[in-house]
C-alpha positions in Angstrom: -3.4 -15.8 -9.9 -6.4 -14.1 -8.4 -6.5 -11.4 -11.1 -7.1 -14.0 -13.9 -10.0 -15.3 -11.9 -11.3 -11.8 -11.4 -11.0 -11.0 -15.1 -12.8 -14.2 -16.0 -15.7 -13.4 -13.6 -15.9 -9.9 -15.0 -16.2 -11.2 -18.5 -18.8 -13.8 -17.5 -20.9 -11.2 -15.5 -20.9 -8.9 -18.5 -21.9 -11.5 -21.1 -24.1 -14.0 -19.3 -26.9 -13.9 -16.8 -26.5 -15.3 -13.2 -22.8 -14.6 -12.6 -23.0 -11.4 -10.5 -22.3 -13.2 -7.3 -19.2 -14.9 -8.9 -18.0 -11.4 -9.8 -18.4 -10.2 -6.2 -16.7 -13.3 -4.8 -13.8 -13.0 -7.3 -13.4 -9.3 -6.2 -13.0 -10.4 -2.6 -10.5 -13.1 -3.6 -8.6 -10.6 -5.6 -8.4 -8.3 -2.6 -7.0 -11.1 -0.4 -4.5 -12.1 -3.1 -3.4 -8.5 -3.6 -2.9 -8.1 0.1 -0.7 -11.1 0.2 1.2 -10.0 -2.9 1.9 -6.5 -1.6 3.0 -7.8 1.8 5.4 -10.2 0.2 6.7 -7.5 -2.2 7.5 -5.1 0.6 9.2 -7.8 2.6 11.3 -8.9 -0.3 12.2 -5.3 -1.2 13.4 -4.7 2.4 15.2 -8.1 2.6 17.4 -7.4 -0.4 18.1 -3.7 0.3 21.1 -2.7 2.4 20.1 -0.8 5.5 21.5 2.5 4.2 19.7 2.2 0.9 16.2 1.1 2.0 14.7 4.6 1.7 16.2 5.0 -1.8 14.7 1.6 -2.9 11.3 2.5 -1.6 11.3 5.9 -3.3 12.3 4.4 -6.6 9.6 1.8 -6.4 6.9 4.3 -5.6 8.1 6.6 -8.4 8.0 3.9 -11.0 4.6 2.6 -9.7 3.0 6.1 -9.9 4.7 6.8 -13.2 2.8 3.9 -14.7 -0.5 5.4 -13.7 0.5 8.8 -15.1 1.6 7.4 -18.4 -1.6 5.3 -18.6 -3.7 8.4 -17.9 -1.9 10.4 -20.5 -2.3 7.6 -23.1 -6.0 7.4 -22.5 -6.4 11.1 -22.7 -4.5 11.2 -26.0 -6.7 8.3 -27.4 -9.9 10.1 -26.5 -8.8 13.7 -27.3 -10.0 13.8 -30.9 -12.7 11.1 -30.8 -16.2 12.0 -31.7 -17.9 9.4 -29.4 -19.1 10.5 -25.9 -17.6 7.4 -24.1 -14.1 6.4 -23.4 -12.0 4.5 -25.9 -11.9 0.8 -25.4 -8.2 0.6 -26.0 
């Protein structure tokens, strides 16, 4: 997947010299791969949904998608709430 390549490039760019262009290239490839993935995901969701339930399926998908971001933000807040360091937690 393109995300694995992006993660590898981010690791290399952070730990070794001369990999900054690889990081930028991997970010571009990640964007192209994500565009293909999201297009296919929407097409599959619409193909399987009956016509009268498509709106419901879309709303449930976006609710779950955004709930993941909310839960992640709450977890990060709770991890950093009582910490003494000035930066964010690495968890």
